[in-house]
MARVEXBA-751424 format. One record per residue: x, y, z of N, C-alpha, C in turn. Coordinates in pm, whole numbers, plus 50000, padded with zeros to 5 digits. Layout:
XYZXYZXYZ/...
REM end
This chain:
503845146052359505345146452377505735144552523/504805138552609505105136252749505555121452776/505875114952664506395100952685507395097752577/507875086252570508965082452470508415081152334/507115078352316506615074652182505745085552122/505295085052002504475094751938503055095652007/502675083452062501495082552137501715074952263/501225079052385501505072652510500315071952600/500135060452653499195057752763500055055252888/500065063752992500905061753101500565049953186/501405045253265501065034353367499945038253448/499115028153484498025029653575498045018253669/498415020253793498485009553895499414998453833/498914985753823499714975553771499754973653620/498974982953553498934982753402500114992153359/501044986453278502274993453252502125004153141/500955005953082500785016452985501025011052843/500975019952745501065016452612501905026252534/502785020452435503595028952353502975027152199/502545038652145502085039052007503065046051926/503445039151815504665044451726504355041351577/504605052051494504725050351356505935040751323/505945035051205505255038351079504955025850997/504245027450898503955015150806505135008850743/506345014650755507525008050694508695006750781/508545009250909509575007451010509275015251137/510205013451232510035021051362510465036051346/509485044851343509855058351328510645063951445/511605073351418512485079551524513305070351606/513535058251546514295049351626515565045451544/516695044551617517945041251554518195025651546/519105020351466519355006851458518184998351425/517315004151325516174997251284516224997251132/515284989851065515294987850923514174996950859/514665003250742513645010050655513174999650548/512054994950565511504984750475510974991850346/510814983850234510234989850117508864995350152/508395006250087507085011050114506005000650074/504825002350129503804993650105503484991949959/503595003349888503255003549744504214993549668/505444992449713506394982949662506044968349703/505704966749828505264953549875504154948749791/503124957549755502084954449678502484950449538/503554956749493503984954649353504624941049327/504974934649437505434919949428504294910749397/503124914449443501954905749417502234891049477/503054891449586503374878749647503044879049796/501954870349828501574870049964502684866350070/503574857250026504574853550114505514865050155/505834874150063506604885050092505934896050174/504604897850144503854906250222503774902250367/503654888650386503574883250522504934884650593/505994880550512507364881750581507644895950613/507334905750538507604919550565506844923150690/505624919150709504854922050834505544915650952/505964903650945506654896851050507854903951099/508734908151005509924915151029509674928451094/508774936551035508334948651099507834947551238/507034937451259506374934251393507534931251490/508534923051449509624920051540510424932451579/510654941551492511464953251515510624963251608/509364963951587508544971351684508484966151821/508374953351832508404946551970509764948852030/510844946251951512184948751995512464961952051/511744971552004511934986252051510884988852165/510104979252200509184981752314507944989152267/507454987452145506304993652100505224984552116/504044989552170502794980852182501874981352059/501714993052003500784995651888501605001551773/501754994751669502505000351547501345006351467/501625018551425500565026551357500595022951201/500205011951161500125006751031499594992751030/499174987350914499374992250782498395003550737/498765010450631497855020250572497235014150452/495945016550434495255009350324494255017750252/494485031250240493575038850162493825035850011/492825036749937492935034149792493435045449718/494295043049618494885054049544493885059749450/492825066049506491715071249423492285082949330/493105091449386493725102649314495205099349286/495565099349161496955095749128497965104749187/497685117749220498545127449279498455126649436/497635118149498497475117049637498815116449705/499095124849803500355125249873500855112749943/499765105049996500235093350083499945080250018/499535080049884499305067749820500455056449838/501655060949843502725052449861502765044349988/502085049850084502015042650213501085030850210/500195030250101499165020050087499555010049980/498625000149955498834990049869498264990649726/497975002949684497595004249538496175008049524/495705007449399494425013549361493325003549337/493484990549390492484981449373492064975849516/490814974749556490394970449691490834955949716/490804947449620491234933349637492654932449677/493454938449591494984938449606495334945249742/494714956849778494904963449895494434955050017/493434946849997492934938450102493864927350128/494484921150027495444911050048496654916650116/497074928850076498214935650138498024937650283/496814942950316496524945050461496424932950542/495734923050489495524910150557496834903650593/497724902350489499004895150512499914903450599/499924916350591500734924250672500354923950814/499094923950848498544922850983498814910051044/498564899850967498924885651019500354885251059/501234891150972502664890050998503024898151126/502614910851122502924919851239502424914151373/501254909951366500644904751504501204890951539/501624883051448502244870851481503534873151561/504204885151542505394888951608505114894651744/503894898151769503454903051912503144917851921/503204925851806502724939651816501334941151771/500614951051819499274953651782499384962151655/498614957851547498584964751425497484974951432/497564986051349496574996051344496194998951203/494964995551158494644998351016494155012650999/494805019450907494485033550883494385036950738/493905049050702493145059150782491595057050749/490885053750843489425049450824488555062750833/488125067150721488055061950586487935073750493/488315070850363488105081350251489115092450276/490275090150331491375099950342492185098550222/491695103750107492335101049978493175112749918/493225123549990494175134349946494625142150068/495725149650052496135157650168495595171550166/495355177250045494875191250049493575191450141/493605200150237492465203550325491965190550390/492855181850432492465168650479491655169550610/491815180650686491035181450808489725189350791/489555194850678488205202350648487605198550517/487975186950465487265182550341486305170950373/485075170850307484185160150319484085151250202/484545138150222484435129050118483065123450110/482335127050001480875123049983480835111349896/480525099449959480585086649885479265079249902/478815073149793477555066549804477795052549874/476725047149923476905034450020477555023349947/477125020449821477645008749756479095010349735/479575022349687480955024549657481755023249785/481205028549897481895028250016482225013350053/481155005150047481344991250090482244982449994/482114985449864482804976449767484254981549745/484484993949759485894999349731486595002549858/486095011149935486855017250049486905010250175/485755002350197485734994350325486454981750307/486594976650178487104963450150488414959850224/489514967950214490714964050286490574964350433/489654972550492489394972450633488684959550669/487754954450589487144941650610488074930550624/489104930450528490104919550533490934920750653/491204933350701491964935750823491294930250939/489974931950955489234926551065489274911851059/489184905050941489304890850931490694885450974/491704894050968493034889551012493234890651165/492244895651233492304895851380492804909551425/492614919751347493174932951374492834938051516/493924944251578493744949651713493144964051721/493514972751623493084986251629492884992451493/492035003251493491845010551375491985025351406/492555032751319492735047851327491685054451235/490835062551291489895070451220490665082651167/490215087951048490935098150974490555112151010/491235122250955491085136150972489715140850900/489515135250782488415141550702487025138750748/486045144850692484655142150708484205132050606/483215124550634482665115050542481185118450537/480735122950418479285126150398478835136150500/479735146150530479445157550613479675155750759/480085143950799480425141450945481885136750963/482575142751063483945138551073484085124051096/485165118651038485365103751040485495098151180/486025105551272486145101251417484875104351499/483905109451433482595111851498481485105051427/481815096051322480835092051228480155078451273/478975079251325478275067251375478075056651265/477845061251144477535051251036478845043051008/479985049950988481165042650947481795035151066/481705040751191482455034951302481535024051369/480365027651410479415018151467478735009551374/478155015651271477355008551171478094998451088/479195004351024479924993950929480994987151011/481974994351082483064987651136482704977951247/482064983351347481794974651462480574965151450/479654969151367478454960551349478654951351229/478604956651112478724948450991479984939850984/481114945651018482384938551015482664931151129/482034934051247482164926751377483464929651431/484014941751418485364944951470485264944951620/486184937651693486264935951835487374944351898/488214950851814489294958051878488724973151902/489714982451910489424996251951489755005751841/489075016851840489175027551739489905038851806/491065043151752491815055151800491685066651701/491765078651751491765089751652493115091551590/493125096951460494385103051419494785114151508/495885119551506496425129151603495545141251595/494785145051701493885156351706492755155651603/492305143851563491205142751477489785140451554/489875141251687488655141351759488035154851769/486755155951774486115168851779485035170251883/484775160751969483835162152071483915150452163/483375152352285483285141552384482265130852335/481225135752265480195125852221480685116352111/482005117752065482545108051980482615094552047/482605094052185482505080852251481265073552213/480245080152187478955073452150478935068852006/479735076051929479675073251779480825063751741/481585058651836482505047451807483925049451839/484295061851890485705063751921486045058052058/487105050552068487515044152195488705050052258/489615055252181490915060752235491175074252168/491445085752238491785097752177493305098652170/493865103052058495305105252047495595118851986/496625125752044497505120752152496945123152289/495605128952294494965129652420494415143852451/495175153652406494705167552435493895172252317/493155183052333492265187552232493095194052118/494075200952151495155204552053496535203952125/497535202852053498875199952111499245208852225/499545202952343499925210852462498855219552522/497555215452492496475224052546496155221252696/496665209552741496315204952879494755204152896/494125201352788492665197952796492415185752713/491215180052736490935167652667489355166752646/488985160952530487515158452513487205145852601/488125137052633487875126752726488335131652869/488965122052952489375126753075488215131953153/488335143453212487355149753301485995151553232/486045155553097484825157753031484085144553012/484785134052983484055121552968483415116953099/484215118853210483715115853345482325123753371/482325137253337481235145153359480005140453279/480295136453153479175131253067478535118653121/479455109953179478945097453242478075101353367/478615110953442477895113753571476585120753555/476415128453439475195135353417474235126853325/474665114653297473795105653222473815107153071/474685115753022474765117252876475365105552805/476405099452861476985088252816476935076852916/476405064952876476325054252978477695049253021/477795045953153479045040053203479425027353135/478425019553079478785007853011479575010152883/479375021352818480125025552708481555027252748/481825033952849483195035352887483885021852930/483155012852991483644999853012483964992552882/483114994752779483284989252651484594994552586/484835007552594486015013852544487295007552606/487275006752741488465001452813488644986752785/487544979152775487644965152752488274962652608/487904970352505488344968752372489904971552368/490314981552446491824984352453492544973752519/492044969752632492814959452713492734945552646/491614942852574491424929552502492494928152403/492804939152334493874939452219495264937052285/495474943252398496754941652477496944926752523/495884920752573495904906752614496014897452492/495304901052375495244892352265496744890452216/497604900552217498944900352158499924895952276/499444891552387500314886752494501184897652554/500744909852544501594920952596501524922252747/500654913652808500594914052953501724906253021/502564898852934503684891252970504714900553038/505344896353153506414904853208507614904753125/507714895953021508864896352940508714904652820/507524911252799507364920652682508334932152701/509144934952596510174945352612509664959552648/510344965852738510014980352771510474988952665/509795000452646510235010452554511665015352569/512475014152468513905016452488514435027552401/513645035052342514015047652259513135058752290/513525071052256512835082452277512575089852149/511315089152103510985095251965511255110051957/511115117052072511175131852071512535136852112/513285128352189514605131952239515635121752200/515935120252067516745108952024518195109552071/518635121452115520035123952159520155121752311/518985119052378519085117852523519605104152560/520845102352608521295089352634520635082352757/519965090052839519255083852950518055076152903/517475079752792516215073352754516275066552620/517505065152561517745058152436518785046552462/518405034852451519235024252482519925018752353/519595023652240520175020652107520195005452087/519054998752101518874984652083518784981551935/519724972451892519704969251749518654958451721/517704961351640516594951851607516624947951460/517644950451396517684948251244517754933951206/518394925751287518614911451256519144909851106/518644900751029519064899350898517984904850801/517224915250841516124920250765516604926950636/517854932050626518284936950508518174927450396/518384914450420518284903950313516774903650264/515844904050357514464903950315514034916550233/514594928250280514354940950215514774939150065/515964933350036516544932449905515624922349826/515114911949890514274901249815513014908349774/512314916449872511134923449836511354933449723/512534940349734512814950549643512834945249497/513664934949481513794930349345512574923249298/511734917549384510404912149341509364923649311/509714935049353508694946149333509084954549207/510234952349149510634960549035509884955648911/509344965748838508364962748726509164966648599/509334957348515509954959048380508794963848287/508924976248244507754981648160508104981948011/509414981347977509814981147836511134974647821/511294967047713512594959247697512664955547541/513324965047467513384963547321514604954647288/514424945047207515574938047160516484932147268/515854927747375516584923147485517664931047543/517344944347548518254953547597518764949147748/517784943947815518024938747952517794923647944/518474915848033519594920348126520814923948063/521594932748130522904936948084523894925248088/524764925047990525774914247970527124920047967/527674923148085529034928248099529354939747991/528604950247990528894961247906530324967147920/530944971247811532314976247824532284990347888/531244998647856531255011747909529775015347954/529645019848079528375023148138528395036148207/527305044148193527215056748254525815057848327/525855062548452524675065948523524385080848514/523155085348483522895099348467521705102848544/521775113948622520665118848708520945117348847/520615127648934520935127549077520195116949152/519105110449089518405099949157519355086649168/520435086749098521365074949104522325076649214/522395088849272523455092449365523125090549504/524155088549590523885089649737523615104149773/522965105849892522765118449941524115126449960/524405138249908525695143549914525695155750015/524605158550081524565169850175524725165250318/523875156550359523905152650511523485138050525/523725128850434523485114750456522005113050432/521565100250459520195095450422519145100950508/519495107850613518425113550703518605128550723/519035134350612519355148850625518095159150633/516895153050598515685161050609514775154650710/514105162950790513195158350892512085150550825/511825138350870510735130550813510875128650659/512075129150606512475126850465511835137550378/511605149950436510975160650367511955169150280/512495162350185513465169450093514035159549991/514705164549894515275156549787516795157449783/517395146549794518905146249790519355132049755/519735128949628520035116849596518885107149562/519175094149567518155084449523516875085649621/515745084449557514465085049634514115070349669/514095067649798513755053949849512505053449921/511965064449977510715064850041510115078550028/508775081150056508245094350051508485101350173/507675112250201507965119750325506705120150416/506975123450544505855124850639505975114950755/504935112350828504905104150954505105089450917/504945086150783505035072150748506385068350700/507355075150765508825072250737509565066250853/510895064350834511695059350949513025063450911/513985062750998515475066250986516195055450919/517005059550824517835049150749519055046650842/519295033850867520565030250939521635029650818/521145027050696522015026950579521145027850459/521695032050347520955032450221521915030150105/521665019550026522605016549915522055022949792/522835033149739522355040249622522715032149490/522055035349376522565029049262524025030749220/524545043649247525955046349218526875035949293/526505033649415527425024049492527285009649428/526045006049413525814991549370526344988549228/526094998549131526514996848994527994997248986/528525005749063530055006249049530714993449101/530154988549212530624975349253530574965149160/529384964149090529274954548983530154956848863/530314968948830531204973348723532654967248745/533074968748866534424963848899534594948548875/533514941048903533564926748886533674923548737/532934931648654532884929548505534064936748433/534844944848505535914952648450535274962648347/534124967648380533364977148302533954990948329/534054999348223534435013748244533185020748293/533245026848418532055031048483532175047048507/531105053948464531185068348491529755073048525/529625085848562528395091448614528305105948588/527105111648587526835125848571525515128348650/525615136348751524495137848843523865152048838/524165160248746523545172848728522375172448640/521205173248694519935170748626519595181648522/520135194148545519795205348471520825210148368/521965202848369522955205048256522715194748148/521825198048062521465188047954522555186347858/523375196047827524535194647740525555185147798/525775186947924526695178647995526195164148006/524915162948025524335148048039524445141847899/524055148947796524195143747661525575139447631/526575147947663527945145347626528405133347704/527985131847833528405120047917527995107947856/526745107747773526235095547714526855091347586/527705100247523528305097447396529275085847402/529135075747306530055064647299529995055447421/528935056547503528715046347610527905034047555/528225022447599527445010747552526135011847612/525965016747734524745017647806524655030547879/523615038347870523305049747957522105048148035/522145048448158520995045948246520655058748309/519455064148276518925076548335517975074248450/518185080648556517405079248675516425090748698/515165087748719514095097648730513415095348874/512905106448929512095104049049510985114149055/510075110049146508865118849172508475115449317/508345125749406508185124249544506775130449590/506385125749708505205131249774505185127449923/504155131249991504145128650128502955133950206/503135136250336502105141350419502065157150413/500845162550423500745177250396501295186250493/501835181550614502425191550698503855195250657/504375188850546505605192050489505455195950342/505985207150292505905210850153507335209450101/507475202249990508755200149916508635205949774/509475215249746509455221549605508095225149556/507285231149661505975236049623504905225649620/505255212949659504235202849668503925200949811/502665204949848502215203849981501515190450015/502375179950011501865166750037501495160449904/500315163949851499965158849717500905164149613/501055156149507501825161049396501215171549315/501875182249271501185192649183500865186949047/501645177348997501385171648864502035157248856/501895151648748502385137448733503545136548632/504405147248634505645147048565506775144848650/507835139548590509075137148664509685149248722/510215147748844510875159048910512305161048850/512915172248893514265175248863514605174148714/513705179948627513935181048478514105167648420/513445157248476513635143048428513235140748287/512145145548237511765143148093512805148348004/513205160748022514215166547935515595159647943/515935153948063517085146748081517115133747999/516115125947997515925114147919516025117147773/515375128747724515435131947592516855136147543/517495143547626518925147547598519845135747585/519685126347673520535114547673520265106247555/518965104147527518575094747423518975100247286/519115113547278519505119947146520965116247118/521715111647210523105108347189523465093747218/522585085847263522895072247292521715062847260/521965052647173520935045347116520645032747214/521145032347335520755021847431520555028547570/519595037547561519205044747688518205036847769/518545034647888517615027247984517175037348088/515885037448122515385045948222514895039248345/515405043148462514955037648589514145048548663/512955044548708512055054948774511855050848925/512215059649007511895058549153510665068949175/509535063849201508365073149212507395067449313/506655077449377505535074549469504335068849406/504225070649267503025066749203503245069149051/502115068548979502175070048831502825083348785/503545082148673504005093548599503475093648457/503455105148392503125104748254504445104448180/504615093648106505925090848037505875093947890/504825101147845504685102947698505735111047635/506435120247699507465127947627508595119247568/508825107247624509945099847574509745084947567/508585080047605508455065347616508625058147481/508165064547374508345058947235509615062647161/510535069647227511715073347165512485060447125/512895058847001513565047446957514865043047029/515485053047091516685049847154516495047347306/515305048147359514935043747492514585028447479/515535020547517515375005747502514744998647603/514765004547729514214997347845513765007447943/512715003748019512235011548133511975002648247/512595006348367512594998348487511825006548591/510705002248637509925010048740510325003948873/511115012448953511615007949079510745011449203/509885022049188509105025749299509835030949419/509555027549532510205031549660510695019149737/511985016849725512585003949775513205003149906/513225014649970513895014850100515345012950093/515955006750186517395006950212518285000950105/517714990050038518494981849943518224985549793/517844997749762517455001649636518504998649528/519675002249561520755000849455521064986449419/521174978049529521494963749515520444956849440/519124959649469518014952949402518014956049250/518304968549218518344973349078519394965549003/520544963849064521584955949010521174941848985/520654935749083520074921449070519214919648954/518294929348929517314927848813517974932048684/518664942548679519144948648550520204939848502/520894932148578522054923348537521564908648525/520284906048561519684893348538519904882648645/520394886448758520584877348867519224872348917/518234881848890516824878948934515914883548809/515094874548769514104877748659513034886548714/512744898248663511744907048709510324900648718/509634902648819508274896948829507274906748893/507654918748913506764929248969505704932648876/504554936148927503384940548848502834954148904/502344962248816501904975348855500694974348944/500734981349062499474980849150498504993449122/498684999749006497975011148953498165012048805/497345020948745497475022648598498345035148570/499165033548475499975045048419499235049848296/498815061848299498045066848193498805075148092/498245078547979498845086947886498725101147903/497615104647979497335118748019496765119148160/497055129448240496405130548363494965130548366/494365135948260492895137048250492205124148225/493005114248195492435099948173491975093648305/492565098648415492195093248544490835096848577/490015088548649488615091648678488475102048786/489465103648871489255113748988490515122248986/490295135248998491385145249002491525150249145/492775155249176493035162749295492055174049307/491355176649418490525187549437491305198649517/491485209549444492185220849508491205229849576/491795241249622490875250649689490745248049832/489795254649895489585253850037490335263350115/489825268150231490565277350308490905273250452/490595259950477490905253850605489905256650712/488855264150675487755267250776486485261650720/486135266050594484855260450536485105246450486/484095238350489484165224950438484225224350288/485285217450240485535214650099484905201550059/483915202849991483175189549948483745183349822/484035170149851484645162249738483745150149711/483025150449602482065140449564482765128749482/482695116749531483275105749465482325100749344/482235109649241481265107849145481605095549052/482935091649049483335080248969482755066849028/482335066549145481745055449208482655043549214/482245032549165482985019749155484165020049048/484175030248968485065030648852486305037548888/487075031648972488395036249017489535029848937/490545037848898491705033348826491355024848705/491915012448692491675004848570490255001848532/489425001748637487984999648617487325010648528/487825022448551487365034348474487955032648329/489245029848321489825029148184489195018348105/488825007148165488144996548089486715000748048/485955006248142484625010748114484595021448005/485465031148011485405042047921486285039047795/486775026847781487575022347667488735032347643/489425036447745490595044847733491845036047735/492735037647637493955030547635495035035947735/495495028547827496485034247921497845032647851/498865038547906500175035747864500625021747918/500455019748045500745006448100499545003248198/498834991848180497674988548253498004983348395/496974983548478497064977748608497354963148602/498394958548681498804944248671499824941248572/500254950548494501254948148389502694947848442/503484939148384504824937648402505484927548319/506674929348269507354921248177508344911948246/508764902248170509754892748219510904890148123/511924883648158513014879348069512624866748000/511484860648043511104847847970509594849047935/509034838547885507614838947837506834827547901/505524830247924504754820247984503414817547903/503034805247904501844800347822500824795947929/499514799047912498444794447993497634784247917/496944775147986496114764647926495244758248035/494264750247980493524740248064492604747548170/491864757948137491004764048238489864754948270/489594753348410488324747348451487804753948584/486534755248594485934762648706484934752948766/485114749748897484274740148962483834744949097/482564741149137482134744549277482914736649380/483144742649498483784736349606482714729049688/482934715649694481964707249759482094708749916/481004707349987481024707050129481594694050179/482784693250238483344680250272482784675550406/482134683650483481644680050612480304671350602/479594673950487478334666850479477224674650528/477264680650649476204689050708476684703050708/476224710550614476644725350610475724733350691/476064739550802475244747050884474684759450821/475444763550714475144775950643474414773550513/473974761150496473354757150370472264766250321/471394769650411470274778850378470734792650328/471714797850400472314811350359472904810650217/473594799250191474234797750064473184795749957/472204787949988471054786349893470304800449860/470134807449968469504821249945470444830249861/471694829349880472614836849803472544832749647/472524819649632472444814149487471224818049420/470174820349498468924823549450468754838949433/469824846349467469794861249456468934867749557/468814861949670468094868049782469044875649872/468444885049940469294894650030470054885250145/471224889650185471924882850286471514887350423/471974880950526471604885450668472244897950704/471704905050803472304916950867472724913451001/473394923151067473784920551211475244920851233/475724918451362477134919451393477824908551314/478914912651240479774903051163479154897251037/478094903950996477374898050871478194899850749/479204909250741480064911050626481204902750633/481614897650745482784889150768482434874650794/481194870850770480794856950810481404846650728/481584835050791482374824050728481614819650595/480394819250596479634813550476479864822950353/480104835850377480304844750272481704844650214/482674841050306484144841350257484764827850242/484094817250274484794804350250484854801850100/485804794350054485944791549908484704785249853/484174790249739482954785649682483224779549544/484224784249479484534779849344486094779049327/486534768849256488024766749232488204769949085/489154779449062489534782148917490884775848900/490974765948804492174757348796492674760648647/494014760148632494574762048492496044758148510/496754758248397498154755048399498954766748337/500164768748387501124778648336502404771848307/503014774348189504244768748144505184779748110/506494778048154507554786748112508074782547980/507714789747871508154785647735509364792747693/510124799947782511314807647748512554800447784/513674807947795514964802447805515514803847948/514864811348026515414813048165514324811348272/514714808148392513694806648508513044820448533/511794819748570511194831648607509884829848684/509324840548738508054839148817506974847248742/505824840448728504704845748670503644849348771/502824860548747501774864048838500454862548766/499884850148765498534848748709497514856348789/496604863048712495594871348770494164867248730/493214866748813491884863048787490954874748799/490244877548679489254889148684487894883748659/486954888448738485574884448729484824895748643/483984890348551483144899048472481694895648524/481084905548593479814904548654478734905548543/477524900548581476444901748471476234915248430/475754917048315475624930548249474874940148326/473834935748391472914945048468473384948348607/474554942748647474924944748782475504957348820/475854965748719476414979548751477854979248785/478494967948761479954966948801480814970248678/482134973748706483064976048600483224963648512/483774964948386483894953248301484724942048361/485814944948436486654935348487486954938948635/486954929648721487294932048866488224921748911/489384925448962490384915849018489804909149132/489844895949134489344887649243490234875649280/491414874349225492344865649259493744866749195/494754862149259496034861249192496954852749276/498074848349218499054840149282500344842649214/501484835449265502724836449195503284822649175/503914819749066504484806949038505804808048980/506774801449037508184802148978508454789248906/508914791448779509104780548689510424781248617/511054768348609512194768048530511874766648385/512824768748281512454767648145511844753748114/510724754148043510004741248012509154735848120/509254741248236508434735948350507014740948343/506034731948383504654735848390504104732448521/503184741048571502514737748700501034739648694/500334732448768498884733848788498654745048889/497724753848871497444764848961495964763949002/495704766149127494314767849182494094781049246/493084787549212492734800649271491294799249317/490924802049434489544801049485488824813949492/487534813649465486664824849475485614822549579/485314832649663484214831749761482974837749708/481904836349788480644842649752480794858349760/481634861849859481864876049875482474881849747/483414873949686484164877949566483134880049444/481994873649464480994873749347479814881649384/479854888749494478654896449533478814912149511/477654918349515477554932849506476844936649635/477074949649677476424954849796475114960049753/474034954249800472714958249774472234968649873/472084981049834471794992349927470384990549990/469344986849913468064986149981467974975650092/468674964250076468574953950181469764954750273/470664963150241471934965150324472614951750346/472844944350241473524931650246474234928150114/475004917850119475684912350008474854903049934/474744904449797473844896649710474594892949586/474184880549537474574876649405473824884749300/474504888949199473824896149088473124886448992/472064891548938471254883348839471884883048711/472194870348656472654869048522473864860748527/474594860048418475664851448387477044857748430/477774850448512479114854748550480144847748460/481124855448422482314848948344483614854648404/484684849048372485944853348423487024852348322/488214858348337489334857148261490584855348349/491454847948302492774845248365493904850148273/494804858448329495804863648236496984870448316/497804878348251499044883348299498784897648341/497664904048314497374917848353495844920648339/495424932548372494024935548360493574936948207/494534936748117494184937347971494864926747892/495554917347962496214906247890495594894047937/494414890347884493704878047925494144866647834/494464854947893494834843047818493834832347816/492934831547920491954821147928490644827747961/489574822947909488134827947939487254815647981/486384818848073485394808548113484204814248174/483194805948198481844809848257481814803248395/481414810648494481174804948624479854797848640/479874785748695478644778848719477804783748836/477374797248819476724802948937475194803448903/
REM end
């Protein structure tokens, strides 16, 4: 708190210093900035173009505020459905999370700000996050949890934030295996590693891979540091080589130069994160541009239509419409920023809570947006926002053409507790009496539509099959434009194309990993990742458990037909392939090379096979389909039954057909071989499926591997 930003490096001679600032969805503690949709919603679009555009816009806003290092994106896997910070990341699949991280980083850094991939690694729950050890086998670590960080490095990532937890008994910011062995050696990471705030535990962390300590002191306001004088002493007594300190400084400065921040025209920090009312240090620079338009586009592309009986949606100028539930309302106590770091519930839920938040310059609630549309249609519009008055809610729904019930479920970072939820969610049920509210309304109205604003999966069983619940719209966390985007989709101005980035189960016990409770904050709480590779849908498929809604699922107002699958090797157009022997070894099932950058090498990641097929819109309205490619590894490989390895988006008019190409790399078809510590082709026959979700396969084929 001795500078304007949440993290500060002061000027040193002609070096102007560095400003480090949250968050993964906007500039935290800054006014006149945009609150973008949460990363979980960006992932729900399954659109690379929107993931990239969101990154560009966020990068521009950070640069405009004078931020050097933006503390995001976050890319932990949603291993535990109740995990408090899942919404800050890109979902429960490493391939999808990797695409989200890759596109976001390319976008952010193209705007000139340094991105920071976090939280490295295995920071999958909030309970006892500083004293829990995530115990993960080597193969699972590489194939699941390292994967999005690998893609981040391939995007030219400037920095990585190591996490609070321990990994296999050693703190993540002191872990030689994960920092030096995997990140800097195998992935060939050239940038710098910073600690999460006060996640450093010793001066010797310099030797195990830590380059920058944040915020600098051993604990807040201690006026002591593990680096500083202690690091100097360790160099002087020969414990730490001076060359290592040179390497630390070089990595930090190289990232600064990489993004062109040495330019005299790079904006100076013009806000004060800790003293926002101090006029001397807050210049109130407006960095929003037209980003609200992009937010709305991402929002409506992220909305997932889960149920639509007898074409209940889109709405067609209903005569009488009622909105029910406080989640439809604007904040009625103190505006959209009434709780510090969004640590409270008041009106529509647009983002979770914690350091991954930002201040709303505005927030459009469903009440405002639906009422505006109702006036256009001359619809009689009413509302009822008391979640616990079930008689009143049921009465309000009587004789309405449409009753839309709004539910929410919130979570966040563990330093804030909301309604007894200390970061992680206590359960997977709707907040604020939501299930009973739906049942009460549906008992009186045969066209009840449910809208869900949630940080992650909910158990919908109490009402999902109610005959009067005609549609379910999964809105997630949409940021500032939530109401407008819902109107766009529910009234059919935009055809829904969002897809689930996680599985919605029928029971909490169906998930492969549960929130681990207990711990006293002193003794180490051991959490064994016993599910291994079988995270989320991979477990449901392997155990033959029927989900309520599977990973990758989402409905449309139109229909799509798939045809014409072909799978062909990508030919070497250069004639002389310098990596030909490596590729031949891979094809023969031999171990791959080791060494610096071995996991990010070009030969491993360049396109090796092209999956081609056609998609046709056979319905009556234009729409966007999200074709998904799932690989089925050979039976003896030990992999889950289906593994996402490709997707794209295609917008089609009625009757229009397009040819689609999705490429697969050798990395996409490899397993991590622990004995050889390398990526290898599995022995046996590979097949794949193309379809609309992880359980809706339309085309099947065999790979010529």
